C-alpha positions as CSV (number, residue, x, y, z in Angstrom):
1,M,26.1,-20.3,11.7
2,V,24.2,-22.3,9.1
3,A,25.2,-21.9,5.5
4,L,22.3,-21.6,3.0
5,E,22.5,-21.6,-0.9
6,A,19.7,-19.4,-1.8
7,G,18.0,-18.7,-5.1
8,D,14.4,-18.2,-6.1
9,F,11.7,-19.0,-3.6
10,V,8.0,-18.1,-3.1
11,M,7.8,-15.1,-0.5
12,G,4.7,-13.9,1.2
13,S,1.4,-15.9,1.7
14,P,-1.4,-17.1,-0.3
15,D,-4.8,-15.3,-0.3
16,L,-6.5,-18.1,1.8
17,E,-3.9,-18.5,4.4
18,P,-5.7,-17.9,7.8
19,E,-4.9,-14.6,9.6
20,R,-2.8,-13.3,6.7
21,G,-1.9,-9.5,6.6
22,G,-2.7,-7.3,3.9
23,D,1.1,-6.7,3.1
24,E,2.0,-10.3,2.4
25,L,1.6,-10.4,-1.3
26,Q,2.9,-13.7,-2.5
27,H,5.5,-13.5,-5.2
28,L,8.9,-15.1,-6.4
29,R,11.9,-13.6,-4.9
30,R,15.5,-14.1,-5.7
31,I,18.6,-14.0,-3.4
32,G,21.5,-14.0,-5.5
33,R,24.1,-15.2,-2.9
34,T,25.0,-17.9,-0.3
35,F,24.9,-16.7,3.2
36,A,25.2,-18.0,6.6
37,I,22.7,-17.4,9.4
38,A,23.1,-17.8,13.2
39,S,21.0,-20.9,14.2
40,K,19.9,-19.0,17.3
41,A,19.4,-15.4,18.3
42,I,22.1,-13.5,20.1
43,T,22.1,-14.4,23.8
44,K,22.4,-12.2,27.0
45,A,25.8,-13.7,27.5
46,Q,27.0,-13.1,24.0
47,Y,25.6,-9.4,24.0
48,R,27.1,-8.6,27.5
49,K,30.6,-8.9,26.0
50,F,29.5,-6.3,23.4
51,Q,28.2,-4.2,26.2
52,E,31.3,-4.4,28.2
53,A,33.5,-3.4,25.4
54,N,31.3,-0.3,24.8
55,Y,30.3,0.4,28.1
56,A,30.3,4.4,27.8
57,D,28.0,4.2,24.7
58,I,25.6,1.4,25.2
59,S,22.3,1.7,26.6
60,Y,21.0,-0.9,29.1
61,P,17.5,-1.9,28.5
62,Y,15.6,-3.7,31.5
63,A,15.1,-7.0,29.8
64,D,16.0,-9.1,32.8
65,G,12.2,-9.9,33.5
66,Y,11.5,-11.2,30.1
67,S,14.9,-12.9,29.5
68,R,15.8,-14.7,32.6
69,T,18.8,-16.7,31.9
70,D,22.3,-16.1,30.1
71,D,21.5,-18.5,27.2
72,S,18.0,-16.8,26.5
73,P,17.9,-14.2,23.8
74,M,19.0,-10.6,24.5
75,L,16.0,-8.3,24.2
76,G,15.4,-4.5,23.9
77,M,18.4,-3.3,21.9
78,K,17.9,-0.5,19.3
79,W,18.2,-1.3,15.7
80,Y,21.2,1.0,15.6
81,E,22.7,-1.1,18.5
82,A,22.1,-4.4,16.6
83,A,23.9,-3.0,13.6
84,W,26.7,-1.8,15.8
85,C,27.0,-5.3,17.4
86,C,27.3,-6.8,14.0
87,N,30.2,-4.7,13.3
88,W,31.7,-5.7,16.7
89,L,31.2,-9.3,15.8
90,S,33.1,-8.7,12.5
91,E,36.0,-7.0,14.5
92,Q,36.2,-9.9,17.0
93,D,36.5,-12.4,14.0
94,G,39.3,-10.5,12.5
95,I,37.4,-9.5,9.4
96,P,39.0,-6.5,7.7
97,K,37.2,-3.2,8.5
98,D,36.7,-2.8,4.7
99,Q,34.4,-5.7,4.9
100,W,32.2,-4.3,7.8
101,C,28.6,-3.8,6.7
102,Y,27.6,-0.7,8.5
103,L,29.1,2.8,8.5
104,P,28.7,5.1,11.5
105,N,27.5,8.7,11.0
106,E,29.5,11.8,10.7
107,A,30.0,12.0,14.5
108,G,31.1,8.3,14.5
109,K,28.0,7.0,16.0
110,Y,25.7,4.2,15.4
111,A,22.6,6.4,15.3
112,Q,20.6,8.5,12.8
113,G,22.6,9.2,9.9
114,M,24.5,6.0,9.6
115,K,24.1,4.0,6.7
116,P,24.9,0.6,5.3
117,A,27.9,0.2,3.0
118,D,26.8,0.5,-0.7
119,D,28.0,-3.1,-1.3
120,Y,27.0,-4.6,2.0
121,R,25.4,-7.6,0.5
122,A,28.8,-8.5,-1.1
123,R,30.9,-8.0,2.1
124,I,31.7,-10.9,4.4
125,G,31.2,-8.9,7.7
126,Y,28.2,-9.7,9.9
127,R,24.9,-7.8,9.5
128,L,21.4,-8.1,10.0
129,P,19.4,-10.3,7.7
130,T,17.4,-8.9,4.7
131,E,13.7,-9.8,4.8
132,G,14.2,-12.2,1.9
133,E,17.0,-14.0,3.6
134,W,15.0,-14.3,6.7
135,E,11.9,-15.6,5.3
136,F,14.0,-18.0,3.1
137,A,15.7,-19.2,6.2
138,C,12.4,-19.5,8.2
139,R,10.6,-21.6,5.5
140,A,13.4,-24.1,5.1
141,R,12.2,-24.8,1.5
142,T,8.5,-25.0,2.7
143,S,5.6,-23.2,1.4
144,T,3.1,-23.8,4.3
145,T,1.9,-21.5,7.2
146,F,4.9,-22.5,9.3
147,S,8.1,-24.2,8.6
148,F,6.5,-27.4,10.0
149,G,3.3,-27.2,8.0
150,A,-0.1,-25.6,8.5
151,D,-1.2,-27.2,11.8
152,V,-1.1,-24.5,14.6
153,T,-1.4,-27.1,17.4
154,L,2.3,-28.1,16.5
155,L,3.6,-24.7,17.2
156,R,4.3,-25.4,20.9
157,H,7.0,-28.0,19.7
158,Y,8.9,-25.2,17.6
159,G,8.1,-21.8,19.2
160,W,7.5,-20.0,22.5
161,Y,4.3,-17.8,22.1
162,M,1.6,-16.4,24.2
163,I,0.1,-19.8,25.2
164,N,3.2,-21.7,26.2
165,S,5.8,-19.1,27.1
166,D,4.8,-18.2,30.6
167,D,5.4,-14.5,29.5
168,H,9.1,-14.7,29.1
169,T,11.7,-16.0,26.7
170,W,13.3,-19.5,26.9
171,P,16.9,-20.5,26.3
172,G,17.7,-20.7,22.4
173,G,17.4,-24.1,21.1
174,S,15.0,-25.5,23.8
175,L,12.4,-26.6,21.1
176,K,12.8,-28.2,17.7
177,P,14.5,-26.6,14.8
178,N,13.3,-26.2,11.3
179,D,14.6,-28.4,8.4
180,F,17.8,-26.1,8.1
181,G,18.5,-26.5,11.7
182,L,17.4,-23.1,12.8
183,F,15.8,-22.7,16.2
184,D,13.2,-20.3,17.3
185,M,12.2,-18.9,13.9
186,H,8.6,-18.9,15.1
187,G,8.3,-17.1,18.3
188,N,10.4,-16.6,21.4
189,N,11.7,-13.1,20.3
190,W,10.9,-10.8,17.3
191,E,14.3,-10.3,15.3
192,W,15.5,-7.2,13.8
193,L,16.0,-7.0,10.1
194,H,18.1,-4.7,7.8
195,D,15.3,-3.5,5.7
196,I,12.9,-0.7,5.9
197,H,9.3,-1.9,5.9
198,Y,8.2,-1.4,2.3
199,S,5.3,-2.9,0.2
200,Y,6.1,-6.0,-1.9
201,T,6.1,-5.9,-5.8
202,A,5.7,-8.9,-8.3
203,S,6.8,-8.8,-11.7
204,S,4.0,-8.6,-14.1
205,D,5.5,-11.7,-16.2
206,G,5.9,-13.9,-13.1
207,T,9.7,-13.8,-12.9
208,A,11.6,-13.4,-9.7
209,V,12.1,-10.1,-8.0
210,E,15.5,-9.3,-6.7
211,D,16.1,-9.0,-3.1
212,P,15.9,-5.2,-2.5
213,N,19.1,-3.3,-1.9
214,D,18.6,-0.9,1.1
215,I,21.5,1.4,1.2
216,A,19.6,4.5,2.3
217,V,21.0,6.8,5.2
218,V,19.0,5.5,8.2
219,K,16.5,7.9,9.7
220,D,14.8,7.7,13.2
221,V,11.3,7.9,11.5
222,D,11.8,4.9,9.3
223,V,10.2,1.6,10.3
224,R,12.6,-1.1,10.2
225,L,11.2,-4.8,10.1
226,N,10.8,-7.3,12.6
227,R,10.1,-11.0,11.9
228,G,9.3,-14.2,13.8
229,G,6.8,-13.1,16.6
230,S,7.6,-13.4,20.3
231,F,6.7,-14.9,23.5
232,Q,4.0,-12.4,23.8
233,Q,2.4,-12.9,20.3
234,L,-0.5,-15.0,19.0
235,P,0.2,-18.0,16.6
236,H,-0.7,-16.0,13.5
237,E,2.2,-13.4,14.2
238,A,4.8,-16.2,14.3
239,R,3.8,-17.3,10.8
240,S,6.5,-17.6,8.3
241,A,5.1,-14.6,6.1
242,S,3.9,-12.5,9.1
243,R,5.6,-8.9,9.1
244,S,6.0,-6.3,11.6
245,G,8.3,-3.4,12.4
246,C,9.2,-0.3,14.5
247,Q,11.5,2.6,14.4
248,A,15.4,2.2,14.7
249,P,15.7,4.2,18.0
250,L,13.0,2.2,20.0
251,Q,13.9,-0.3,22.6
252,I,11.1,-3.0,22.7
253,L,11.5,-5.7,25.2
254,T,10.3,-8.4,22.8
255,I,12.8,-7.7,20.3
256,G,16.3,-9.2,19.7
257,F,18.3,-10.2,16.6
258,R,20.4,-13.0,14.8
259,P,23.2,-12.0,12.6
260,V,24.1,-13.2,8.9
261,K,27.0,-12.8,6.8
262,T,27.6,-13.3,3.1
263,I,29.8,-16.3,2.1
264,K,29.7,-15.5,-1.8
């Protein structure tokens, strides 16, 4: 885990950024906490321990063809399972249950009807990154198209994508990290985020907009955010500002996750 003292930063992309999406309104964002983020995505070996501990309840996606080694990212878990795994990681670290970030539904399941704790951003348990946290971590205090600059020809040194991946993920940390020491923020695998996909807003006076507090009951129909691009994506989908998403119960064989936790 890498500890990051956040604050205000410019989120989204400028109008003239090549291949920008229409949902990337550039604005000043505030993250009012220090958080730690995993330097790499959760691997197959790490996720297997979670699967083995919860064998009766966990689904087993057929991800081996795209993630071929134990130190490559785990792919294909539902958003619900990623959130559940975060609680399991908290349990393994001995974090008190009142500090876990996700509450199961009335049937005790991590499925539709579960919700984040109302104060999840203040709790010290593991969780999925907010979109603001993820982009702050990805950018590593840059404002360019990628964390390494705007020259797309350099992407092969930092990320696995359609051109260099041979249609599968690679072990985490195989390429260069960004300036925060985080690997594979561009490419290799999409990453589940905590938030629902929503439209950005900017303040009328140019002041920073607070990181949204998404504490709604989770529904299957809600589109949850993915970031980072994957081994099957084109370069523009791996940009720092690029946004994507899918519904929580879907198992997509390009999506994994990396956990975060609030420090203070």
